VMD Tcl script that draws the C-alpha trace (Angstrom):
set ca {
  {-39.29 -24.46 -65.04}
  {-35.90 -25.05 -66.62}
  {-37.52 -26.34 -69.83}
  {-38.60 -22.78 -70.66}
  {-34.99 -21.59 -70.84}
  {-33.97 -24.65 -72.84}
  {-36.71 -24.12 -75.44}
  {-36.13 -20.33 -75.57}
  {-32.36 -19.71 -75.72}
  {-32.83 -16.07 -76.74}
  {-34.81 -15.38 -73.55}
  {-32.07 -17.01 -71.51}
  {-29.44 -14.86 -73.22}
  {-31.42 -11.65 -72.59}
  {-31.89 -12.47 -68.90}
  {-28.17 -13.24 -68.55}
  {-27.27 -9.93 -70.18}
  {-29.65 -8.05 -67.88}
  {-28.14 -9.69 -64.80}
  {-24.63 -8.88 -66.03}
  {-25.57 -5.26 -66.73}
  {-27.15 -4.82 -63.30}
  {-24.03 -6.30 -61.69}
  {-21.79 -3.84 -63.52}
  {-23.99 -0.90 -62.47}
  {-24.06 -2.09 -58.85}
  {-20.27 -2.37 -58.78}
  {-19.91 1.40 -59.26}
  {-22.47 2.24 -56.57}
  {-21.06 0.02 -53.78}
  {-19.51 2.01 -50.90}
  {-15.74 1.71 -50.72}
  {-13.79 2.45 -47.54}
  {-10.19 1.90 -46.55}
  {-11.26 0.85 -43.05}
  {-14.89 -0.34 -43.23}
  {-16.91 -0.63 -40.03}
  {-17.01 -4.40 -39.84}
  {-16.02 -4.59 -36.17}
  {-18.30 -3.13 -33.51}
  {-16.67 -0.21 -31.67}
  {-16.14 -0.28 -27.94}
  {-15.36 2.16 -25.15}
  {-13.02 1.19 -22.33}
  {-13.34 2.56 -18.80}
  {-10.33 1.98 -16.55}
  {-9.83 2.72 -12.86}
  {-7.17 1.92 -10.30}
  {-7.81 1.13 -6.63}
  {-4.39 0.60 -5.07}
  {-4.28 -1.98 -2.30}
  {-7.63 -3.54 -3.17}
  {-8.11 -7.12 -4.29}
  {-10.37 -8.24 -7.13}
  {-13.46 -8.65 -4.93}
  {-13.15 -5.22 -3.29}
  {-12.49 -3.55 -6.64}
  {-15.53 -5.19 -8.21}
  {-17.80 -4.25 -5.32}
  {-16.58 -0.70 -4.62}
  {-15.68 0.47 -8.13}
  {-17.01 -1.78 -10.89}
  {-20.57 -2.10 -9.57}
  {-21.33 1.68 -9.40}
  {-19.75 2.22 -12.83}
  {-21.70 -0.64 -14.40}
  {-24.96 0.69 -12.96}
  {-24.31 4.12 -14.45}
  {-23.08 2.93 -17.86}
  {-25.82 0.34 -18.39}
  {-28.34 1.51 -20.97}
  {-26.14 4.04 -22.76}
  {-27.49 4.61 -26.33}
  {-26.32 2.00 -28.84}
  {-24.83 -0.35 -26.26}
  {-25.11 -4.09 -26.87}
  {-23.27 -5.51 -23.86}
  {-20.32 -4.88 -21.54}
  {-17.77 -6.99 -19.71}
  {-15.71 -6.21 -16.62}
  {-12.32 -7.46 -15.44}
  {-11.00 -6.78 -11.93}
  {-7.66 -8.14 -10.74}
  {-5.80 -8.36 -7.45}
  {-3.54 -5.46 -8.43}
  {-6.47 -3.08 -7.95}
  {-7.11 -2.49 -11.66}
  {-10.67 -2.40 -12.96}
  {-11.39 -2.47 -16.71}
  {-14.88 -2.21 -18.20}
  {-15.37 -2.71 -21.94}
  {-18.65 -1.38 -23.35}
  {-19.53 -2.73 -26.81}
  {-21.80 -0.91 -29.25}
  {-23.70 -1.73 -32.42}
  {-21.72 -1.83 -35.67}
  {-21.71 1.60 -37.29}
  {-21.98 3.54 -34.03}
  {-19.80 6.65 -33.98}
  {-17.05 5.83 -31.43}
  {-16.58 9.51 -30.55}
  {-20.24 9.93 -29.64}
  {-20.20 6.63 -27.74}
  {-17.16 7.72 -25.72}
  {-18.81 11.02 -24.80}
  {-22.00 9.26 -23.71}
  {-20.07 6.81 -21.54}
  {-17.94 9.58 -20.03}
  {-21.10 11.50 -19.14}
  {-22.50 8.46 -17.34}
  {-19.21 7.89 -15.49}
  {-19.05 11.45 -14.13}
  {-22.44 11.01 -12.45}
  {-21.07 8.36 -10.05}
  {-17.58 9.70 -9.32}
  {-18.77 10.83 -5.88}
  {-19.72 7.24 -5.03}
  {-16.23 5.89 -5.74}
  {-13.47 5.66 -3.09}
  {-11.26 8.72 -2.74}
  {-8.17 6.77 -3.85}
  {-9.90 5.91 -7.13}
  {-10.95 9.47 -7.95}
  {-7.44 10.74 -7.15}
  {-5.86 8.20 -9.49}
  {-8.46 9.08 -12.14}
  {-11.07 7.15 -14.11}
  {-10.22 7.12 -17.82}
  {-12.61 6.63 -20.74}
  {-11.18 5.77 -24.16}
  {-12.73 4.74 -27.45}
  {-11.35 1.81 -29.40}
  {-12.21 -0.58 -32.19}
  {-11.40 -4.20 -31.41}
  {-9.21 -4.73 -34.44}
  {-5.43 -4.38 -34.23}
  {-4.20 -2.28 -37.15}
  {-0.45 -2.76 -36.86}
  {2.51 -3.47 -34.59}
  {5.63 -1.31 -34.50}
  {8.91 -2.74 -33.22}
  {11.44 -0.28 -31.83}
  {15.01 -1.35 -31.18}
  {18.41 0.22 -30.65}
  {21.58 -0.63 -32.53}
  {23.58 0.31 -29.43}
  {24.01 -2.85 -27.31}
  {24.60 -0.71 -24.23}
  {21.05 0.67 -24.24}
  {18.69 -0.99 -21.77}
  {15.09 -2.08 -22.35}
  {13.95 0.60 -19.90}
  {15.59 3.31 -22.02}
  {13.99 2.07 -25.24}
  {10.59 1.80 -23.54}
  {10.72 5.33 -22.16}
  {12.06 6.71 -25.45}
  {9.01 5.26 -27.22}
  {6.72 6.51 -24.45}
  {8.01 10.09 -24.66}
  {8.78 10.52 -28.38}
  {6.64 8.03 -30.31}
  {3.48 7.25 -28.36}
  {2.06 10.78 -28.29}
  {2.76 11.32 -31.99}
  {0.80 8.20 -32.90}
  {-2.10 9.25 -30.68}
  {-2.41 12.54 -32.59}
  {-3.08 10.76 -35.89}
  {-6.70 11.23 -36.91}
  {-8.75 8.07 -36.58}
  {-6.43 6.35 -34.10}
  {-8.43 5.07 -31.17}
  {-5.83 3.49 -28.91}
  {-2.05 3.23 -28.85}
  {-0.24 1.29 -26.15}
  {3.22 -0.06 -25.50}
  {3.39 -3.76 -24.77}
  {5.70 -4.88 -21.97}
  {5.86 -2.19 -19.30}
  {9.45 -1.14 -18.60}
  {8.90 2.40 -17.37}
  {11.25 4.10 -14.95}
  {10.11 3.78 -11.35}
  {11.42 3.83 -7.81}
  {10.48 0.46 -6.33}
  {10.16 -0.07 -2.59}
  {10.33 -3.70 -1.47}
  {8.93 -4.05 2.05}
  {10.37 -6.48 4.60}
  {7.47 -8.04 6.56}
  {9.71 -9.31 9.38}
  {11.23 -5.86 9.94}
  {7.80 -4.23 9.78}
  {6.53 -6.63 12.44}
  {9.54 -5.96 14.65}
  {9.09 -2.18 14.42}
  {5.27 -2.44 14.55}
  {4.80 -0.36 11.40}
  {2.13 -0.85 8.72}
  {2.32 -0.46 4.97}
  {-0.11 2.46 5.24}
  {2.31 4.39 7.46}
  {5.13 3.76 5.01}
  {3.04 4.89 2.03}
  {1.93 8.03 3.89}
  {5.54 8.89 4.80}
  {6.66 8.51 1.17}
  {3.81 10.71 -0.08}
  {4.51 13.43 2.49}
  {8.22 13.57 1.68}
  {7.96 13.20 -2.09}
  {5.95 16.10 -3.48}
  {6.23 19.36 -5.37}
  {5.48 22.41 -3.23}
  {5.65 26.20 -3.46}
  {6.83 27.51 -0.06}
  {6.50 31.13 -1.21}
  {8.80 33.94 -0.14}
  {10.01 35.65 3.02}
  {10.74 39.29 3.74}
  {7.80 40.51 1.66}
  {6.47 43.89 2.71}
  {3.21 43.98 4.67}
  {2.37 47.39 3.25}
  {3.05 49.32 6.45}
  {6.80 49.38 6.07}
  {9.02 48.94 3.08}
  {11.08 45.79 2.93}
  {14.51 45.88 1.36}
  {15.20 42.15 1.23}
  {12.99 39.41 -0.12}
  {13.90 35.77 -0.42}
  {12.17 33.23 -2.61}
  {11.99 29.89 -0.85}
  {12.65 26.79 -2.87}
  {11.64 23.27 -1.99}
  {13.73 20.25 -2.89}
  {10.81 18.72 -4.77}
  {10.34 15.10 -5.65}
  {13.11 12.69 -4.77}
  {15.10 11.11 -7.57}
  {17.76 8.89 -5.97}
  {17.35 5.62 -4.02}
  {19.47 7.02 -1.17}
  {17.02 9.91 -0.77}
  {14.13 7.49 -0.43}
  {16.05 5.31 2.00}
  {16.49 8.26 4.39}
  {12.77 9.10 4.50}
  {11.72 9.28 8.16}
  {8.68 7.15 8.92}
  {8.38 8.15 12.57}
  {10.34 9.19 15.65}
  {10.63 6.66 18.46}
  {10.18 7.45 22.16}
  {13.92 7.14 22.80}
  {14.62 9.83 20.20}
  {15.77 7.48 17.46}
  {14.36 7.75 13.95}
  {12.77 4.93 11.99}
  {13.77 5.36 8.37}
  {12.55 3.64 5.23}
  {15.82 1.74 4.80}
  {15.17 0.02 8.15}
  {12.05 -1.76 6.87}
  {12.46 -1.86 3.08}
  {14.84 -2.08 0.15}
  {14.72 0.70 -2.44}
  {15.88 0.32 -6.03}
  {15.50 2.28 -9.26}
}
mol new
graphics top color blue
foreach p $ca { graphics top sphere $p radius 0.5 }
foreach p [lrange $ca 0 end-1] q [lrange $ca 1 end] { graphics top cylinder $p $q radius 0.2 }
display resetview
């Protein structure tokens, strides 16, 4: 076969020129993209079941969601992670080239069909569906030149002023801050004190929720329509607590002897 090209050098030259010409023409017709779809897109479904371990979260939350999501158009496979902190994360992977926006809508539609089957605590916390492409584009480091600024301040500054701006950029699928340092009021329970006072963690959580909320009490002195009222007072509620001392004085229950069991008696509170 190779003898033909050796005996006919002109034919070999013509074929080489044709191949070169076709290569040049093909170079101008190849699609060019700044971010080509070389990584299959995925959609992440996250839920939180506070107080549940990994087994309970997988059985009560992950299983119904997996049943509903399975078979969504374009899906190749999915994987689920459930931890002892009550967090459930389902990653649904799609074929390369699938529109991530359409995939996210399809998954969200499937998720809404089983929300009634999930525990009430899960639906209250919310089940989120987000699109993402499994390829990290860039890292941004934020630091302060003021040595007196804490890590918590820098974290919350980025969360309030930077994170939302990055999410608004067209084409961005997911933005997250690594290393959670958000402001929070932390309640550290004392098991020995709880046993002595015969109080459960559920009672403590319920007391905190009942005393730490935003409410609209309304107004007093409003006319009923039969007689004019000259004085009206708008009632204002304290709202959510903001200081550790306010949390410490939350009343959990009243004892039979008239004494009050407060949060500071069974827990430490810190900001």
